[in-house]
C-alpha positions in Angstrom: 0.0 0.1 -0.1 2.2 2.8 -1.0 0.3 6.1 -1.7 2.6 8.5 -3.0 1.2 12.0 -2.1 1.6 14.9 -4.4 5.0 17.5 -4.1 3.4 20.9 -3.3 5.3 24.0 -3.9 4.2 27.7 -3.4 3.4 30.3 -6.2 6.2 33.1 -5.3 3.4 35.8 -7.0 -0.3 34.2 -5.5 1.7 32.3 -2.7 -0.7 29.7 -3.3 0.3 25.6 -2.9 -0.1 23.6 -5.8 1.3 20.2 -7.2 5.0 21.0 -8.5 3.7 19.5 -12.1 1.2 22.2 -12.8 3.7 25.2 -12.0 6.8 26.7 -13.8 9.6 25.9 -12.4 12.5 28.5 -12.5 16.2 27.7 -11.7 19.3 29.7 -10.7 21.9 27.4 -12.0 25.4 27.7 -10.8 27.2 27.7 -14.3 23.9 28.4 -16.9 22.2 31.6 -14.9 18.5 31.1 -14.8 16.7 28.4 -16.7 13.4 27.1 -17.1 11.9 23.6 -16.1 15.3 21.8 -15.4 18.5 21.9 -14.0 19.8 21.8 -10.4 20.0 25.0 -8.3 18.0 27.1 -6.1 14.3 26.9 -7.5 11.3 29.5 -7.3 7.9 28.3 -8.8 5.2 30.4 -10.3 1.4 29.9 -11.4 0.6 29.3 -15.1 -1.1 32.4 -15.3 -0.9 36.1 -16.6 -1.8 37.9 -13.7 1.2 35.8 -11.6 3.5 36.5 -14.1 2.7 40.2 -13.9 2.6 40.0 -9.8 6.1 38.2 -10.0 7.7 40.6 -12.7 6.3 43.8 -10.9 7.4 43.4 -7.5 10.4 41.3 -8.3 9.4 38.1 -6.6 11.4 35.7 -9.2 14.5 38.2 -8.2 14.0 37.8 -4.5 13.2 34.4 -4.3 16.6 33.1 -6.8 18.6 35.7 -5.2 19.8 37.1 -8.3 18.8 38.8 -11.5 16.2 37.0 -13.6 17.1 38.5 -17.3 14.1 39.6 -19.3 14.4 36.7 -22.1 13.3 34.5 -19.2 10.3 36.4 -18.5 9.9 37.0 -22.3 9.7 33.1 -22.4 7.0 32.6 -19.8 5.0 35.4 -21.5 5.6 33.2 -24.6 3.9 30.0 -22.9 0.8 32.0 -22.0 -0.2 32.7 -25.4 -1.2 28.9 -26.5 -2.7 28.8 -23.2 -5.0 31.8 -24.1 -5.9 30.7 -27.4 -7.3 27.0 -26.7 -9.1 28.7 -24.1 -10.8 31.2 -26.8 -11.0 27.7 -28.9 -13.1 26.1 -26.1 -15.9 28.6 -25.9 
């Protein structure tokens, strides 16, 4: 009887707990800088919602959680990931 519980992580913007598989993972790697989704190093998690991305950027939540500057390219990559979600939601209507 091996019942595995979901691994919960907190979104740095809205502070809600979610299963880590549905959150974006932003990593500060000691060699490669800031990475998305894979790698070893200090991590911060973010909801896949535009409001959380905006809040994290406006209040520098990722910068504070990772203790480093997050490049604009990483924020833009997350922003582009939002676009397919919006289109699929519009098609569902």
